[in-house]
Backbone as CSV, one residue per row, in Angstrom:
resi,resn,N_x,N_y,N_z,CA_x,CA_y,CA_z,C_x,C_y,C_z
1,MET,162.206,96.861,250.357,160.548,96.780,251.140,160.825,98.257,251.722
2,ALA,159.537,98.393,251.866,159.407,100.094,252.269,159.228,100.495,253.671
3,ALA,159.676,101.353,253.812,159.787,102.015,255.329,158.336,101.905,255.748
4,LYS,158.923,100.945,257.126,158.090,101.129,258.383,157.040,102.582,258.566
5,TYR,155.441,102.170,257.971,154.259,103.364,258.151,153.689,103.709,259.446
6,ARG,153.888,104.951,259.987,152.998,105.164,261.430,151.288,105.720,261.178
7,SER,150.643,105.305,261.686,148.997,105.303,261.193,148.963,106.920,261.806
8,THR,148.250,106.931,260.379,147.735,108.330,260.655,146.061,108.857,260.154
9,ALA,145.396,109.677,260.565,144.240,110.141,259.821,144.302,110.539,258.514
10,PHE,145.384,111.123,258.447,145.800,112.304,257.081,144.691,111.578,255.906
11,ARG,144.138,113.061,255.501,143.442,112.589,254.073,144.289,112.038,252.923
12,ALA,143.826,111.580,251.953,144.766,111.046,250.762,144.461,112.199,249.643
13,ARG,145.641,112.106,249.057,145.770,113.129,247.832,145.666,112.186,246.536
14,ASP,145.571,112.672,245.349,145.401,112.047,244.112,146.655,111.104,244.014
15,ILE,148.027,111.919,244.283,149.056,111.319,244.012,149.478,110.375,244.953
16,ASP,148.896,110.039,246.368,148.972,109.082,246.736,147.953,107.825,246.214
17,ARG,146.806,107.949,246.085,146.343,107.020,245.513,146.999,106.550,243.981
18,ALA,147.022,107.376,243.325,148.413,106.741,242.263,149.772,106.065,242.558
19,LEU,150.284,106.453,243.588,151.288,105.501,243.929,150.874,104.483,244.561
20,THR,149.757,104.309,245.306,149.441,103.066,245.621,149.064,102.133,244.533
21,ALA,148.433,102.487,243.426,148.208,101.910,242.577,149.018,101.347,241.652
22,SER,150.073,102.202,241.444,151.640,101.512,240.691,152.173,100.612,241.450
23,ALA,151.894,100.328,242.799,152.425,99.289,243.571,150.886,98.529,243.379
24,LEU,150.525,97.971,243.167,149.526,97.192,243.146,149.837,96.621,241.344
25,ASP,149.865,97.587,241.020,150.430,96.876,239.767,151.633,96.126,239.337
26,THR,152.761,96.799,239.970,153.803,96.236,240.249,153.830,94.478,240.926
27,ALA,152.924,94.600,242.082,152.750,93.328,242.443,152.101,92.372,241.859
28,TYR,150.996,92.629,241.056,150.167,91.985,240.346,151.159,91.525,239.342
29,ALA,151.729,92.524,238.884,153.094,91.777,237.350,154.207,91.106,237.878
30,ASP,154.905,90.566,239.386,155.049,90.198,239.730,154.882,88.731,240.316
31,GLY,153.731,88.509,240.220,152.935,87.434,240.979,152.553,87.263,242.323
32,GLN,152.406,88.829,242.818,151.737,88.765,244.038,150.525,88.520,244.345
33,LEU,150.153,89.104,243.571,148.501,89.215,243.817,147.817,88.639,242.433
34,SER,146.500,87.946,242.645,145.846,87.339,241.596,145.085,88.617,240.732
35,PHE,144.583,87.967,239.666,143.870,89.496,238.816,142.572,89.806,239.577
36,GLY,141.767,88.468,240.135,140.648,89.403,240.778,141.404,90.071,242.232
37,GLU,142.024,89.933,242.899,142.706,90.662,243.995,142.916,92.234,243.288
38,HIS,143.712,91.959,242.479,144.797,93.206,241.994,143.294,94.412,242.006
39,ARG,142.534,93.857,240.556,141.258,94.299,240.775,140.319,94.937,241.824
40,LEU,140.305,94.589,242.634,139.568,94.468,244.268,140.194,95.735,244.693
41,ARG,141.593,95.265,244.878,142.206,96.025,245.870,142.335,97.787,244.825
42,SER,142.566,97.574,243.565,142.723,99.005,242.769,141.499,99.731,242.677
43,GLU,140.683,99.144,242.756,139.454,100.168,242.952,139.470,100.570,244.532
44,ARG,139.660,100.021,245.367,139.411,100.336,246.427,140.091,101.503,246.875
45,ALA,141.666,101.329,246.117,142.820,102.410,246.074,141.863,104.021,245.475
46,ARG,141.364,103.697,244.442,140.829,105.000,244.172,139.697,105.291,245.118
47,ASN,139.246,104.724,245.688,138.140,105.459,246.325,138.491,105.504,248.072
48,ALA,139.869,105.469,248.480,140.413,105.429,249.450,140.348,107.084,249.819
49,VAL,139.708,107.436,250.977,139.981,108.552,251.698,141.206,109.117,252.499
50,THR,141.490,107.900,253.245,142.929,108.243,254.350,143.880,107.294,253.861
51,LEU,145.131,107.497,254.200,146.374,107.254,254.145,146.199,106.327,254.629
52,ASP,145.494,105.729,255.781,145.324,104.555,256.143,144.821,103.713,255.942
53,GLU,143.810,103.768,254.789,143.301,102.925,253.872,143.637,102.530,252.610
54,LEU,144.856,103.471,252.134,145.578,103.236,251.183,146.961,102.386,251.665
55,HIS,147.450,102.340,252.922,148.287,101.481,253.522,147.849,100.128,253.806
56,ARG,146.516,99.965,254.428,145.672,98.869,254.383,146.021,97.784,253.434
57,LEU,145.681,98.448,251.882,145.482,97.772,250.672,147.049,96.954,250.369
58,VAL,148.418,97.567,251.023,149.460,97.224,250.307,150.276,96.482,251.634
59,SER,149.715,96.904,252.714,150.778,96.270,254.018,151.078,94.461,253.917
60,ASP,150.756,93.772,253.239,150.946,92.415,253.124,151.629,92.347,252.020
61,LEU,152.447,93.172,251.128,152.929,93.203,250.067,154.314,93.236,250.350
62,GLN,155.414,92.987,249.067,156.707,92.793,249.251,156.934,93.878,248.166
63,LEU,156.927,94.914,248.805,157.411,96.582,247.658,158.726,97.025,247.730
64,ASP,159.159,97.732,246.673,160.148,98.225,246.219,160.142,99.806,246.107
65,VAL,158.810,100.317,246.528,158.728,101.764,246.493,157.886,102.150,247.439
66,ASP,158.424,103.472,247.528,157.725,104.634,248.852,156.719,104.825,249.041
67,LEU,155.736,104.375,249.666,154.046,104.554,249.847,154.329,106.138,250.370
68,PRO,153.167,106.554,249.968,152.755,108.220,250.709,152.930,108.459,252.093
69,GLU,153.404,109.364,252.733,153.496,109.651,254.088,153.147,110.687,254.203
70,PRO,152.138,111.192,255.242,151.702,112.565,255.509,153.191,113.345,255.749
71,VAL,152.752,114.726,254.879,153.884,115.761,255.017,153.762,116.696,255.948
72,ALA,155.060,116.640,256.738,155.493,117.396,257.968,155.052,118.691,257.592
73,ARG,154.360,119.016,258.896,153.524,120.568,259.232,154.694,121.476,259.600
74,ARG,155.280,123.105,258.949,155.884,123.665,259.186,155.756,124.279,260.512
75,SER,156.430,124.469,261.618,156.230,125.003,262.725,156.409,126.655,262.266
76,ALA,155.420,127.282,263.011,155.820,128.385,262.855,156.658,129.140,263.134
77,PRO,157.423,130.425,263.624,158.677,130.975,264.306,158.119,131.361,265.674
78,LYS,159.087,130.939,266.251,159.065,131.424,267.684,159.220,133.033,267.836
79,PRO,158.389,133.783,268.753,158.196,134.972,269.159,159.618,135.900,268.694
80,ARG,160.618,134.875,269.789,161.725,135.792,270.298,162.526,135.920,268.655
81,VAL,162.506,135.006,268.021,162.534,135.283,266.654,162.807,136.658,265.823
82,PHE,160.559,137.061,265.786,160.268,138.109,265.251,160.797,139.517,266.114
83,LEU,161.335,139.350,267.763,161.810,140.008,268.213,163.075,140.540,267.777
84,ALA,163.842,139.569,267.655,165.423,140.203,267.068,165.087,140.310,265.844
85,LEU,164.623,140.131,264.779,164.528,140.648,263.372,163.777,141.916,263.492
86,GLY,162.862,142.129,264.530,162.212,143.503,264.298,163.309,144.514,265.088
87,SER,164.172,144.156,265.685,165.063,145.000,266.242,166.319,145.286,265.204
88,VAL,166.645,144.673,264.783,167.428,144.797,263.446,166.582,145.413,262.709
89,VAL,165.958,145.519,262.193,164.975,146.653,261.164,165.183,147.778,261.759
90,ILE,164.630,148.172,262.885,164.339,149.283,263.243,165.567,149.890,263.831
91,ILE,166.876,149.250,263.645,168.511,149.454,263.798,168.890,150.349,262.501
92,ALA,168.716,149.270,261.736,168.642,149.704,259.929,168.165,151.159,259.552
93,ALA,166.753,151.164,260.148,165.974,152.110,259.462,166.378,153.287,259.885
94,GLY,166.956,153.555,261.100,167.303,154.673,262.112,169.006,154.769,261.370
95,LEU,169.883,154.011,260.721,170.681,154.618,260.258,170.947,155.209,259.007
96,ALA,169.815,154.500,258.010,169.346,154.917,257.021,169.097,156.474,256.768
97,LEU,168.109,156.744,257.851,167.874,158.304,258.129,168.729,158.996,258.459
98,PHE,169.584,158.541,259.659,170.618,159.514,259.758,171.262,160.212,258.778
99,PHE,172.213,159.037,258.083,172.969,159.370,256.936,172.306,160.031,255.698
100,ALA,170.388,159.833,255.521,169.814,160.436,254.274,170.269,161.836,254.848
101,THR,169.639,161.873,255.967,169.831,163.285,256.352,170.885,164.001,256.055
102,ARG,172.034,163.686,256.408,173.157,164.296,256.495,173.438,164.308,255.358
103,ASP,173.426,164.023,254.427,173.638,163.564,252.716,172.793,165.021,251.997
104,SER,171.799,165.140,252.641,171.046,166.300,252.217,171.401,167.289,252.467
105,GLU,171.626,167.807,253.640,172.577,169.376,254.203,173.516,169.415,253.392
106,GLU,174.321,168.488,252.870,175.799,168.639,251.924,175.413,169.120,250.640
107,GLU,174.346,168.641,250.106,174.182,168.211,248.400,173.793,168.943,248.050
108,PRO,173.551,169.699,246.814,172.965,170.999,246.647,171.574,170.037,246.094
109,VAL,170.711,170.379,245.783,168.927,170.488,245.189,168.900,170.053,243.955
110,VAL,168.703,169.163,243.236,168.869,169.422,241.667,167.377,169.056,241.627
111,ALA,166.980,169.954,240.555,165.823,169.872,239.642,165.290,168.501,239.461
112,GLN,163.696,167.866,239.950,163.738,166.864,239.186,163.045,166.555,237.718
113,GLN,163.590,165.960,237.138,163.175,165.984,235.828,162.045,165.739,235.392
114,GLU,160.824,166.103,234.507,159.295,165.399,234.129,159.958,164.333,233.076
115,THR,159.069,163.070,233.395,159.583,162.635,232.176,157.815,162.091,231.769
116,THR,157.884,161.572,230.297,156.777,161.403,230.046,157.077,159.770,229.615
117,VAL,155.528,159.347,229.600,155.289,157.864,229.096,154.893,157.933,227.884
118,SER,155.143,157.728,227.061,154.953,157.145,225.473,153.730,156.071,225.302
119,PRO,152.319,156.468,224.939,151.445,155.289,224.871,152.349,154.049,224.116
120,PRO,151.485,153.614,224.358,152.255,152.075,223.578,151.721,151.634,222.195
121,SER,152.499,151.440,221.556,152.166,151.325,219.871,151.442,150.104,219.571
122,GLN,150.344,150.946,218.904,149.098,149.794,218.066,150.084,148.708,217.186
123,PRO,148.822,147.853,216.962,149.465,146.817,216.756,149.261,147.018,214.787
124,SER,150.465,146.949,214.019,150.093,147.080,213.043,149.398,146.577,211.458
125,MET,149.001,145.578,212.211,147.677,144.452,211.616,147.017,143.956,212.581
126,PRO,145.566,144.538,212.642,144.540,144.212,213.758,143.989,142.694,213.180
127,LEU,143.737,142.339,214.437,143.284,140.713,214.270,142.128,140.245,213.363
128,PRO,141.506,139.498,212.882,140.344,139.878,212.001,139.155,139.386,213.251
129,ALA,138.155,140.016,213.347,136.449,140.579,214.229,136.418,139.229,214.337
130,ASP,136.388,137.950,213.775,135.402,136.667,213.444,136.520,135.638,214.323
131,VAL,137.663,135.789,214.747,138.544,135.114,215.415,137.727,134.669,216.667
132,THR,137.531,133.510,217.321,137.072,133.258,218.538,138.074,131.917,219.303
133,PRO,138.405,132.478,220.620,139.336,131.352,221.110,138.810,129.678,221.096
134,ILE,139.571,128.688,220.791,139.378,127.599,221.278,139.404,126.860,222.508
135,VAL,137.947,126.247,223.337,138.275,125.819,224.009,137.692,124.542,224.212
136,ALA,137.807,123.771,224.968,138.012,122.652,224.816,136.834,122.061,225.645
137,GLN,135.493,121.467,224.971,134.507,121.227,225.886,134.441,120.394,227.256
138,PRO,133.771,120.327,228.202,134.590,119.921,229.294,133.689,117.842,229.041
139,PHE,134.153,116.678,229.475,133.373,115.512,229.642,132.366,115.735,230.519
140,VAL,131.113,114.886,230.411,130.138,114.756,231.396,129.805,113.211,231.365
141,PHE,130.029,112.924,232.343,130.353,111.344,232.455,128.832,110.810,233.349
142,ASP,127.965,111.513,233.881,126.637,110.894,234.589,125.620,111.188,233.469
143,THR,125.236,111.473,232.631,124.008,111.475,231.428,124.496,110.759,230.100
144,ALA,123.264,110.688,229.246,123.451,109.990,228.048,124.046,110.253,227.443
145,ALA,123.536,111.705,226.828,124.251,112.086,226.297,125.757,113.042,226.551
146,GLY,126.348,112.928,227.711,127.475,113.332,228.015,128.562,111.806,227.439
147,LEU,127.966,110.998,227.808,128.439,109.428,227.951,128.690,109.200,226.374
148,GLU,127.830,109.704,225.401,127.838,109.765,223.954,128.860,110.165,223.578
149,ASP,128.539,111.580,224.199,129.873,112.513,223.378,130.979,111.826,223.850
150,PHE,131.433,111.336,225.121,132.933,110.753,225.631,133.288,109.832,224.669
151,ARG,132.069,108.876,224.140,132.669,107.503,222.906,132.854,108.048,221.423
152,ASN,132.068,109.343,221.716,132.428,109.512,219.916,133.995,110.474,219.701
153,ARG,134.092,111.306,220.704,135.261,112.037,221.065,136.521,110.425,221.178
154,TYR,136.284,109.897,221.698,137.426,108.721,221.525,137.264,108.201,220.703
155,ILE,136.364,107.500,220.087,136.382,106.898,218.693,136.870,108.019,217.510
156,GLU,136.873,108.999,217.611,137.154,110.245,216.240,138.759,110.199,216.696
157,ARG,139.490,110.031,217.963,140.567,110.155,218.873,141.319,108.832,218.088
158,PHE,140.984,108.097,218.663,141.641,106.686,218.164,141.317,105.486,216.952
159,GLY,140.075,105.883,216.512,139.523,105.565,215.345,139.274,103.751,215.987
160,THR,138.764,103.216,216.848,139.020,102.113,217.051,137.593,101.978,218.248
161,THR,136.787,101.140,218.468,136.066,101.041,219.487,135.908,99.764,220.058
162,GLU,136.939,98.989,219.906,137.264,97.596,220.401,137.988,98.256,222.241
163,VAL,137.429,97.990,223.509,138.240,98.377,224.635,138.106,97.110,225.431
164,LEU,139.127,97.435,226.494,138.829,96.238,227.364,138.401,96.645,228.409
165,GLU,138.277,98.119,229.134,137.523,98.214,230.313,137.393,99.502,230.197
166,LEU,136.220,99.967,230.653,135.960,101.689,230.946,135.680,101.779,233.059
167,SER,136.621,103.026,233.336,136.236,102.902,234.595,136.207,104.535,234.741
168,ILE,135.037,104.893,235.024,134.503,106.234,235.221,133.931,106.727,236.319
169,GLN,134.666,107.843,236.794,134.574,108.396,238.115,133.505,109.656,237.752
170,VAL,132.274,109.492,238.317,131.052,110.290,238.150,131.151,111.801,239.361
171,ASP,131.953,111.497,240.161,131.956,112.569,241.180,132.414,113.946,240.935
172,ASP,132.632,114.464,241.854,133.142,115.745,241.546,134.873,115.933,240.637
173,ASP,135.380,114.429,240.778,136.294,114.655,239.842,136.409,114.419,238.915
174,ASN,135.212,113.682,238.215,134.775,113.820,236.661,135.939,113.771,236.028
175,ARG,136.274,112.478,235.821,137.396,111.674,235.003,137.556,110.329,234.510
176,ALA,138.243,109.328,234.008,137.916,108.206,233.299,139.222,107.655,233.117
177,ASP,139.402,106.351,232.642,140.135,105.630,232.521,140.060,104.834,231.214
178,VAL,140.328,104.472,230.185,139.655,103.671,229.441,141.210,102.805,228.883
179,TYR,140.892,101.325,229.100,141.972,100.451,229.032,141.436,99.525,227.406
180,ARG,142.773,99.426,226.777,142.628,98.804,225.754,143.867,97.831,225.398
181,VAL,143.836,97.355,224.173,144.722,96.517,223.870,146.208,97.167,223.315
182,SER,147.107,96.920,223.762,148.195,97.959,222.733,148.651,97.175,221.572
183,ALA,149.193,98.205,220.696,150.252,97.384,219.521,150.585,96.257,219.630
184,ASP,151.646,96.274,221.063,152.244,94.812,221.407,151.591,93.869,222.186
185,GLY,150.408,94.008,222.079,149.285,93.059,222.785,149.497,92.841,224.267
186,ARG,149.480,94.371,225.072,149.552,94.822,226.207,148.555,95.211,226.722
187,ARG,148.091,95.680,228.063,147.091,96.650,228.535,147.504,97.724,228.426
188,GLU,146.735,98.408,227.990,147.365,100.097,227.596,145.906,101.086,228.364
189,ARG,146.604,101.842,229.117,145.827,102.570,229.832,145.638,104.284,229.323
190,VAL,144.594,104.916,229.066,144.603,106.167,228.388,143.442,106.814,229.209
191,PHE,144.155,107.968,229.858,143.481,108.865,230.894,142.767,109.992,230.439
192,VAL,141.585,110.196,230.841,140.884,111.238,230.239,140.327,112.058,231.380
193,ALA,140.536,113.391,231.199,140.032,114.260,232.147,140.383,115.656,231.425
194,GLY,139.617,115.763,230.723,139.432,117.044,229.770,140.317,117.165,228.254
195,GLY,141.012,115.931,228.178,141.697,115.091,226.874,142.086,113.737,226.994
196,PHE,142.721,113.273,226.234,143.154,111.805,226.282,144.361,112.121,226.464
197,GLU,144.983,111.011,227.607,146.628,110.922,227.699,146.823,109.156,227.749
198,VAL,147.706,108.849,226.470,148.218,107.821,226.780,149.514,107.531,227.426
199,TYR,149.073,106.327,228.790,150.207,106.360,229.455,151.270,105.227,228.605
200,ARG,152.312,105.724,229.030,153.859,105.188,228.653,153.827,103.816,228.831
201,THR,153.868,103.891,230.152,154.001,102.267,230.664,152.712,100.963,230.307
202,THR,152.826,100.017,230.358,151.784,99.109,229.865,152.092,98.043,231.004
203,ASP,150.846,97.125,230.919,150.713,96.107,231.810,150.523,94.383,231.191
204,LEU,150.936,93.552,231.608,150.581,92.387,231.197,149.224,92.366,231.033
205,LEU,148.552,91.190,229.846,146.844,91.339,229.436,146.790,90.066,230.337
206,ASP,145.890,90.209,231.108,145.355,88.659,231.629,144.555,87.988,230.395
207,PRO,144.781,87.002,230.532,143.697,85.947,229.574,142.232,85.717,229.659
208,SER,141.904,86.367,230.843,140.971,86.382,230.889,139.993,87.558,230.277
209,GLU,140.759,88.748,230.257,140.234,90.049,229.373,139.868,89.660,227.974
210,ILE,138.726,90.293,227.776,138.387,90.055,226.475,137.703,91.094,226.145
211,PRO,138.444,92.056,224.716,138.002,93.213,224.499,136.250,93.231,224.165
212,PHE,135.549,94.389,224.188,134.302,94.196,223.946,134.241,95.700,223.040
213,ASP,133.454,95.421,221.933,132.907,96.583,221.198,132.014,97.834,222.099
214,TRP,132.718,98.848,222.382,132.039,99.921,222.785,130.633,100.211,222.716
215,THR,130.641,100.095,221.429,129.331,100.798,220.855,127.868,99.851,221.091
216,LEU,128.030,98.751,221.604,127.341,98.127,222.246,126.389,98.279,223.567
217,VAL,127.327,99.304,224.194,126.711,99.941,225.315,125.987,100.787,225.077
218,ASP,124.460,101.008,225.328,123.362,101.696,225.572,123.813,102.812,226.516
219,SER,124.645,104.179,226.017,124.675,105.283,226.973,123.359,105.571,227.455
220,GLY,121.983,104.933,227.516,121.384,105.641,228.195,120.840,104.671,229.124
221,VAL,121.251,103.365,228.752,121.063,102.347,230.309,122.369,102.596,231.364
222,VAL,123.456,102.934,230.577,124.349,103.067,231.932,123.861,104.890,232.766
223,ALA,123.354,105.742,231.973,122.677,107.107,232.640,121.698,106.680,233.812
224,GLY,121.334,105.192,233.503,119.860,105.070,233.988,120.442,104.661,235.479
225,LEU,121.501,103.429,235.310,122.038,103.171,236.361,123.126,104.024,237.375
226,ILE,123.206,104.876,236.729,124.034,105.749,237.751,122.919,106.241,238.490
227,ALA,122.006,106.767,238.035,120.787,107.479,238.764,120.281,106.581,239.516
228,GLY,119.882,105.337,239.137,119.583,104.348,240.148,120.101,103.589,241.045
229,ALA,121.259,103.501,241.147,122.078,103.068,242.523,121.954,103.169,243.618
230,PRO,121.718,104.661,243.970,121.661,104.749,245.245,120.331,104.211,246.131
231,ALA,119.458,103.955,245.208,118.419,103.374,245.751,118.408,101.800,246.081
232,ALA,118.936,101.326,244.575,119.451,99.884,244.796,119.949,99.418,245.680
233,VAL,121.122,100.193,246.041,121.959,99.656,247.456,121.453,99.967,248.618
234,GLY,120.142,100.958,248.782,119.484,100.799,249.855,119.752,102.241,251.027
235,VAL,120.571,103.043,250.020,120.717,103.755,250.525,120.470,105.511,249.733
236,PRO,119.326,105.728,250.221,118.445,106.751,248.595,119.508,108.093,248.519
237,ASP,120.592,108.281,249.396,120.814,109.699,249.388,122.512,109.250,249.077
238,ALA,122.819,108.499,248.814,124.174,107.619,248.198,124.417,108.488,247.310
239,VAL,125.747,108.416,246.784,125.778,109.501,245.628,126.645,108.441,244.835
240,ALA,126.399,108.525,243.349,127.185,107.424,242.631,128.877,107.927,242.504
241,ASP,130.020,107.488,242.280,131.339,107.795,242.197,132.003,107.124,241.470
242,TRP,131.843,105.206,241.303,132.492,104.991,240.327,131.580,103.810,239.390
243,VAL,131.739,104.173,237.890,130.893,103.185,237.039,132.435,102.524,236.758
244,THR,132.470,101.177,235.976,132.971,100.379,235.171,132.245,99.421,234.508
245,ILE,132.884,99.317,233.293,132.108,98.268,232.082,133.114,97.935,231.952
246,ASP,132.884,96.223,232.137,134.049,95.171,231.301,133.583,94.052,231.069
247,THR,134.188,92.781,231.220,133.450,91.785,230.664,133.590,90.667,231.937
248,ASP,132.589,90.081,232.090,132.980,88.875,232.997,132.755,87.177,232.510
249,ASP,134.087,86.545,232.414,133.777,85.310,231.397,133.402,85.968,229.608
250,GLY,133.851,86.988,229.466,133.315,87.123,228.172,132.195,88.075,227.886
251,VAL,131.546,87.928,229.252,130.084,88.692,229.002,130.162,90.191,229.410
252,PRO,129.960,91.217,228.367,130.092,92.388,229.277,129.169,92.640,230.132
253,GLN,129.625,93.517,231.077,128.607,93.841,232.502,128.887,95.476,232.743
254,ILE,128.063,95.887,233.479,127.771,97.152,233.985,128.086,97.179,235.435
255,ALA,129.432,97.921,235.877,128.820,98.184,237.955,129.216,99.493,238.224
256,VAL,128.270,99.538,239.262,127.968,101.467,239.824,128.606,101.203,241.384
257,THR,129.276,101.558,241.568,129.271,101.927,243.288,128.742,103.398,243.678
258,ALA,128.074,103.072,244.938,127.693,104.340,245.046,127.399,104.666,246.742
259,TYR,128.032,105.884,247.190,128.068,105.766,249.472,127.917,107.171,249.422
260,ASP,127.241,107.078,250.454,126.777,108.150,251.318,128.096,109.069,252.109
261,ALA,128.131,110.316,252.746,129.131,110.658,253.338,129.530,110.127,254.612
262,ASP,129.062,108.593,254.804,129.293,107.912,256.333,129.674,106.654,255.282
263,ARG,130.080,107.082,254.245,130.430,105.489,253.695,129.379,104.193,253.532
264,ARG,128.277,104.570,254.048,127.401,103.638,253.370,126.862,103.404,251.998
265,GLY,126.596,102.432,251.421,126.131,102.222,250.133,126.639,100.673,249.566
266,GLY,127.259,100.771,248.042,127.363,99.236,247.625,127.539,99.528,246.288
267,ARG,127.538,98.381,246.018,127.695,98.037,244.239,126.962,97.126,243.598
268,ILE,126.501,97.280,242.504,125.299,97.325,241.864,126.047,96.603,240.594
269,VAL,125.344,95.254,240.165,126.221,94.758,238.442,124.972,94.771,237.591
270,ALA,124.970,94.901,236.458,123.978,94.933,235.461,124.514,94.286,234.505
271,ASP,123.814,93.545,233.481,124.015,93.741,232.403,123.454,94.827,231.238
272,LEU,123.999,94.603,229.848,124.014,95.514,229.073,122.328,96.073,228.679
273,ALA,121.440,95.324,229.031,120.352,95.726,229.280,119.952,96.414,230.129
274,GLY,120.577,96.425,231.460,119.992,97.450,232.398,119.711,96.521,233.762
275,ASN,119.662,95.373,233.491,118.864,94.322,234.405,119.879,94.400,235.404
276,ILE,119.533,94.735,236.659,120.744,94.670,237.681,120.545,93.013,238.181
277,VAL,122.086,92.491,237.982,122.294,91.118,238.485,122.854,90.492,239.631
278,ARG,123.402,91.668,240.628,123.786,91.384,241.773,124.527,92.945,242.620
279,VAL,123.585,92.467,244.006,123.966,93.795,244.557,124.510,93.371,245.559
280,SER,125.772,94.216,245.690,126.444,94.133,247.509,126.580,95.253,248.042
281,PRO,125.717,95.336,249.020,125.730,96.346,250.345,127.088,96.258,250.586
282,TYR,127.558,97.776,251.410,128.572,97.834,252.060,128.195,98.960,253.149
283,SER,129.237,98.922,254.230,128.661,99.373,255.583,130.131,100.013,256.107
284,GLY,130.779,101.330,255.755,132.076,101.572,255.920,131.817,101.997,257.516
């Protein structure tokens, strides 16, 4: 069982959200959470702002992992410590000056030798003028062109269009997760942030999860839903943060969440044509 947690309002870090997500995955794997509960709590963990929010998501679970705790602040040294250190430095400096003066009176002065520094040697073979550094193109997840580029680069990297779920963070963090079926029939995660990283660990595949063809998703429709989500949830100044594309009873769907600074906003769900079929307002 995890140690008892003291409630704080400390802000959550990415590593805190990741630890909580791992705990939820473990609870789902050993039967403490249903598939729907696991998905809902995992989404809330990704959006959590404080450590309190993360701990509320796992407070009723039996856990064998240490959940995030606030890092203790280092106290500044007391003034008396600085005074003591200052005294030691002054005494040491005085002694050094005394011995240096005495030695200079007894020892003859030696003429200082002039030293020369030779210029660095030039490379024997000049670099070709047409060589340019290779810079990875960053991903853009909130435009049609950016989503098309994301999909094309994924297909080029892995050679398949079949996926289980796309979870895209379109706010300042600008990252994504692609879930797919592994070679041994389990749920595999590909983390996307400047490149593609396949996680070593996999999860049990829920029977209700059905792969879909990513090429059936219109990137322009997704970009339009991202842009229109704030107005759809009734908070025009909200900002879209998460996009989830998966299946419900085998039918692909697109979900977008949007919130403002006061956590007012909600979630919309649409079909692949962009028709909004459900709006779930939320006020934090």
